[in-house]
N, CA, C and O atoms as a GROMACS GRO file, in nm:
protein
  260
    1MET      N    1   0.085  -0.116   0.000
    1MET     CA    2   0.000   0.000   0.000
    1MET      C    3   0.090   0.123   0.000
    1MET      O    4   0.192   0.127   0.068
    2SER      N    5   0.050   0.224  -0.078
    2SER     CA    6   0.129   0.346  -0.083
    2SER      C    7   0.053   0.461  -0.020
    2SER      O    8  -0.070   0.463  -0.018
    3ASP      N    9   0.127   0.555   0.029
    3ASP     CA   10   0.070   0.675   0.088
    3ASP      C   11   0.033   0.771  -0.025
    3ASP      O   12   0.105   0.779  -0.124
    4ALA      N   13  -0.078   0.843  -0.013
    4ALA     CA   14  -0.122   0.936  -0.116
    4ALA      C   15  -0.017   1.043  -0.146
    4ALA      O   16  -0.009   1.091  -0.259
    5SER      N   17   0.063   1.080  -0.048
    5SER     CA   18   0.165   1.182  -0.069
    5SER      C   19   0.275   1.133  -0.163
    5SER      O   20   0.349   1.214  -0.218
    6ASP      N   21   0.287   1.001  -0.182
    6ASP     CA   22   0.387   0.948  -0.273
    6ASP      C   23   0.355   0.982  -0.418
    6ASP      O   24   0.444   0.986  -0.503
    7ALA      N   25   0.228   1.008  -0.448
    7ALA     CA   26   0.185   1.029  -0.585
    7ALA      C   27   0.183   1.176  -0.626
    7ALA      O   28   0.149   1.207  -0.740
    8THR      N   29   0.217   1.266  -0.537
    8THR     CA   30   0.211   1.408  -0.571
    8THR      C   31   0.335   1.451  -0.648
    8THR      O   32   0.441   1.389  -0.636
    9GLY      N   33   0.320   1.557  -0.726
    9GLY     CA   34   0.431   1.608  -0.804
    9GLY      C   35   0.479   1.740  -0.748
    9GLY      O   36   0.450   1.777  -0.634
   10VAL      N   37   0.554   1.810  -0.830
   10VAL     CA   38   0.614   1.937  -0.789
   10VAL      C   39   0.507   2.038  -0.749
   10VAL      O   40   0.519   2.104  -0.646
   11ARG      N   41   0.401   2.051  -0.832
   11ARG     CA   42   0.295   2.148  -0.804
   11ARG      C   43   0.169   2.082  -0.751
   11ARG      O   44   0.074   2.151  -0.713
   12ASP      N   45   0.167   1.950  -0.748
   12ASP     CA   46   0.050   1.874  -0.703
   12ASP      C   47  -0.074   1.910  -0.784
   12ASP      O   48  -0.181   1.935  -0.729
   13GLY      N   49  -0.059   1.912  -0.917
   13GLY     CA   50  -0.170   1.949  -1.004
   13GLY      C   51  -0.158   1.884  -1.141
   13GLY      O   52  -0.071   1.800  -1.164
   14LEU      N   53  -0.247   1.924  -1.231
   14LEU     CA   54  -0.248   1.868  -1.367
   14LEU      C   55  -0.117   1.889  -1.441
   14LEU      O   56  -0.077   1.805  -1.521
   15THR      N   57  -0.050   2.000  -1.414
   15THR     CA   58   0.074   2.028  -1.486
   15THR      C   59   0.187   1.935  -1.447
   15THR      O   60   0.293   1.938  -1.510
   16ASP      N   61   0.168   1.852  -1.346
   16ASP     CA   62   0.268   1.752  -1.309
   16ASP      C   63   0.261   1.628  -1.398
   16ASP      O   64   0.353   1.546  -1.397
   17VAL      N   65   0.153   1.613  -1.475
   17VAL     CA   66   0.137   1.496  -1.561
   17VAL      C   67   0.219   1.515  -1.688
   17VAL      O   68   0.198   1.612  -1.761
   18ALA      N   69   0.311   1.424  -1.713
   18ALA     CA   70   0.400   1.434  -1.829
   18ALA      C   71   0.320   1.439  -1.959
   18ALA      O   72   0.232   1.356  -1.981
   19GLY      N   73   0.350   1.536  -2.044
   19GLY     CA   74   0.286   1.547  -2.174
   19GLY      C   75   0.157   1.626  -2.175
   19GLY      O   76   0.108   1.663  -2.282
   20LEU      N   77   0.100   1.653  -2.060
   20LEU     CA   78  -0.027   1.726  -2.051
   20LEU      C   79   0.002   1.876  -2.049
   20LEU      O   80   0.088   1.921  -1.973
   21ARG      N   81  -0.069   1.952  -2.133
   21ARG     CA   82  -0.051   2.097  -2.136
   21ARG      C   83  -0.179   2.163  -2.089
   21ARG      O   84  -0.289   2.124  -2.129
   22VAL      N   85  -0.166   2.264  -2.003
   22VAL     CA   86  -0.281   2.331  -1.943
   22VAL      C   87  -0.265   2.482  -1.962
   22VAL      O   88  -0.157   2.537  -1.940
   23GLY      N   89  -0.373   2.547  -2.004
   23GLY     CA   90  -0.370   2.692  -2.021
   23GLY      C   91  -0.500   2.754  -1.972
   23GLY      O   92  -0.602   2.686  -1.964
   24HIS      N   93  -0.495   2.882  -1.940
   24HIS     CA   94  -0.613   2.953  -1.892
   24HIS      C   95  -0.611   3.095  -1.946
   24HIS      O   96  -0.505   3.156  -1.958
   25ALA      N   97  -0.729   3.146  -1.980
   25ALA     CA   98  -0.742   3.285  -2.025
   25ALA      C   99  -0.873   3.340  -1.973
   25ALA      O  100  -0.969   3.266  -1.954
   26GLU      N  101  -0.876   3.469  -1.951
   26GLU     CA  102  -1.000   3.533  -1.907
   26GLU      C  103  -1.018   3.665  -1.981
   26GLU      O  104  -0.921   3.723  -2.029
   27VAL      N  105  -1.141   3.710  -1.988
   27VAL     CA  106  -1.174   3.837  -2.053
   27VAL      C  107  -1.146   3.949  -1.953
   27VAL      O  108  -1.203   3.949  -1.844
   28PRO      N  109  -1.060   4.044  -1.988
   28PRO     CA  110  -1.031   4.153  -1.895
   28PRO      C  111  -1.141   4.259  -1.894
   28PRO      O  112  -1.218   4.270  -1.988
   29GLY      N  113  -1.146   4.333  -1.788
   29GLY     CA  114  -1.238   4.446  -1.780
   29GLY      C  115  -1.348   4.426  -1.679
   29GLY      O  116  -1.379   4.313  -1.639
   30PRO      N  117  -1.408   4.537  -1.637
   30PRO     CA  118  -1.517   4.530  -1.539
   30PRO      C  119  -1.640   4.461  -1.596
   30PRO      O  120  -1.678   4.483  -1.711
   31GLY      N  121  -1.701   4.378  -1.516
   31GLY     CA  122  -1.822   4.307  -1.556
   31GLY      C  123  -1.799   4.187  -1.646
   31GLY      O  124  -1.895   4.120  -1.684
   32ALA      N  125  -1.676   4.159  -1.680
   32ALA     CA  126  -1.645   4.045  -1.768
   32ALA      C  127  -1.613   3.924  -1.682
   32ALA      O  128  -1.496   3.896  -1.653
   33LEU      N  129  -1.715   3.852  -1.642
   33LEU     CA  130  -1.696   3.734  -1.558
   33LEU      C  131  -1.692   3.610  -1.647
   33LEU      O  132  -1.780   3.525  -1.640
   34SER      N  133  -1.588   3.601  -1.728
   34SER     CA  134  -1.579   3.492  -1.824
   34SER      C  135  -1.434   3.448  -1.837
   34SER      O  136  -1.342   3.530  -1.826
   35GLY      N  137  -1.415   3.321  -1.859
   35GLY     CA  138  -1.281   3.268  -1.879
   35GLY      C  139  -1.290   3.125  -1.930
   35GLY      O  140  -1.398   3.067  -1.938
   36THR      N  141  -1.176   3.070  -1.963
   36THR     CA  142  -1.172   2.932  -2.010
   36THR      C  143  -1.043   2.865  -1.967
   36THR      O  144  -0.940   2.930  -1.953
   37THR      N  145  -1.050   2.737  -1.946
   37THR     CA  146  -0.932   2.656  -1.918
   37THR      C  147  -0.926   2.547  -2.024
   37THR      O  148  -1.026   2.483  -2.054
   38VAL      N  149  -0.808   2.527  -2.080
   38VAL     CA  150  -0.788   2.427  -2.184
   38VAL      C  151  -0.686   2.326  -2.135
   38VAL      O  152  -0.581   2.362  -2.082
   39VAL      N  153  -0.718   2.199  -2.154
   39VAL     CA  154  -0.627   2.089  -2.121
   39VAL      C  155  -0.602   2.011  -2.249
   39VAL      O  156  -0.696   1.955  -2.306
   40LEU      N  157  -0.477   2.008  -2.296
   40LEU     CA  158  -0.442   1.936  -2.417
   40LEU      C  159  -0.366   1.810  -2.380
   40LEU      O  160  -0.263   1.814  -2.313
   41ALA      N  161  -0.420   1.697  -2.426
   41ALA     CA  162  -0.356   1.568  -2.400
   41ALA      C  163  -0.247   1.544  -2.504
   41ALA      O  164  -0.251   1.602  -2.613
   42PRO      N  165  -0.150   1.460  -2.471
   42PRO     CA  166  -0.047   1.427  -2.570
   42PRO      C  167  -0.106   1.348  -2.687
   42PRO      O  168  -0.219   1.301  -2.680
   43GLU      N  169  -0.029   1.336  -2.793
   43GLU     CA  170  -0.071   1.258  -2.911
   43GLU      C  171  -0.119   1.121  -2.866
   43GLU      O  172  -0.053   1.055  -2.786
   44GLY      N  173  -0.232   1.079  -2.916
   44GLY     CA  174  -0.290   0.951  -2.875
   44GLY      C  175  -0.411   0.969  -2.788
   44GLY      O  176  -0.489   0.876  -2.768
   45GLY      N  177  -0.428   1.091  -2.734
   45GLY     CA  178  -0.549   1.122  -2.658
   45GLY      C  179  -0.546   1.082  -2.513
   45GLY      O  180  -0.443   1.042  -2.458
   46ALA      N  181  -0.663   1.092  -2.452
   46ALA     CA  182  -0.680   1.062  -2.311
   46ALA      C  183  -0.827   1.030  -2.286
   46ALA      O  184  -0.912   1.058  -2.370
   47VAL      N  185  -0.856   0.973  -2.173
   47VAL     CA  186  -0.993   0.945  -2.132
   47VAL      C  187  -1.043   1.066  -2.052
   47VAL      O  188  -0.971   1.118  -1.967
   48ALA      N  189  -1.166   1.110  -2.079
   48ALA     CA  190  -1.222   1.226  -2.010
   48ALA      C  191  -1.355   1.190  -1.946
   48ALA      O  192  -1.425   1.100  -1.991
   49ALA      N  193  -1.389   1.262  -1.840
   49ALA     CA  194  -1.516   1.242  -1.771
   49ALA      C  195  -1.555   1.372  -1.702
   49ALA      O  196  -1.473   1.462  -1.688
   50VAL      N  197  -1.681   1.380  -1.661
   50VAL     CA  198  -1.728   1.498  -1.589
   50VAL      C  199  -1.825   1.454  -1.480
   50VAL      O  200  -1.901   1.358  -1.498
   51ASP      N  201  -1.822   1.523  -1.368
   51ASP     CA  202  -1.914   1.496  -1.258
   51ASP      C  203  -1.965   1.632  -1.210
   51ASP      O  204  -1.888   1.710  -1.153
   52VAL      N  205  -2.092   1.660  -1.232
   52VAL     CA  206  -2.151   1.788  -1.194
   52VAL      C  207  -2.253   1.760  -1.085
   52VAL      O  208  -2.355   1.695  -1.109
   53ARG      N  209  -2.226   1.810  -0.966
   53ARG     CA  210  -2.314   1.787  -0.852
   53ARG      C  211  -2.389   1.914  -0.816
   53ARG      O  212  -2.327   2.018  -0.790
   54GLY      N  213  -2.520   1.907  -0.815
   54GLY     CA  214  -2.600   2.020  -0.769
   54GLY      C  215  -2.609   2.137  -0.864
   54GLY      O  216  -2.644   2.247  -0.822
   55GLY      N  217  -2.580   2.118  -0.990
   55GLY     CA  218  -2.591   2.229  -1.084
   55GLY      C  219  -2.558   2.184  -1.224
   55GLY      O  220  -2.533   2.067  -1.249
   56GLY      N  221  -2.558   2.279  -1.314
   56GLY     CA  222  -2.528   2.249  -1.453
   56GLY      C  223  -2.383   2.282  -1.485
   56GLY      O  224  -2.325   2.372  -1.425
   57PRO      N  225  -2.326   2.210  -1.580
   57PRO     CA  226  -2.188   2.239  -1.620
   57PRO      C  227  -2.182   2.371  -1.696
   57PRO      O  228  -2.280   2.412  -1.757
   58GLY      N  229  -2.070   2.436  -1.693
   58GLY     CA  230  -2.052   2.562  -1.764
   58GLY      C  231  -2.006   2.538  -1.907
   58GLY      O  232  -1.914   2.606  -1.954
   59THR      N  233  -2.067   2.446  -1.976
   59THR     CA  234  -2.030   2.416  -2.113
   59THR      C  235  -2.149   2.364  -2.192
   59THR      O  236  -2.246   2.314  -2.134
   60ARG      N  237  -2.141   2.377  -2.321
   60ARG     CA  238  -2.245   2.320  -2.407
   60ARG      C  239  -2.203   2.184  -2.459
   60ARG      O  240  -2.286   2.111  -2.513
   61GLU      N  241  -2.077   2.148  -2.444
   61GLU     CA  242  -2.023   2.028  -2.507
   61GLU      C  243  -1.993   1.914  -2.410
   61GLU      O  244  -1.916   1.824  -2.444
   62THR      N  245  -2.051   1.917  -2.292
   62THR     CA  246  -2.025   1.811  -2.194
   62THR      C  247  -2.064   1.674  -2.248
   62THR      O  248  -1.996   1.576  -2.220
   63ASP      N  249  -2.170   1.666  -2.325
   63ASP     CA  250  -2.214   1.538  -2.380
   63ASP      C  251  -2.110   1.478  -2.474
   63ASP      O  252  -2.109   1.356  -2.495
   64ALA      N  253  -2.023   1.559  -2.531
   64ALA     CA  254  -1.920   1.508  -2.621
   64ALA      C  255  -1.818   1.423  -2.548
   64ALA      O  256  -1.748   1.343  -2.610
   65LEU      N  257  -1.807   1.440  -2.416
   65LEU     CA  258  -1.713   1.358  -2.340
   65LEU      C  259  -1.757   1.214  -2.341
   65LEU      O  260  -1.691   1.129  -2.282
   0.00000   0.00000   0.00000
């Protein structure tokens, strides 16, 4: 059995996964409450899933997963 702390990386986040690229952008300015996060998998793809509890996802393309 391994301890959960054994599996953490430098930042303990998605960017610790080899080959995975993560980016974020937001609309600047007052009243602009909008942004996006993009996760690009390495060549060959990845498995994706979503779990939305108590509300709707902030996307129109969740069914594509």
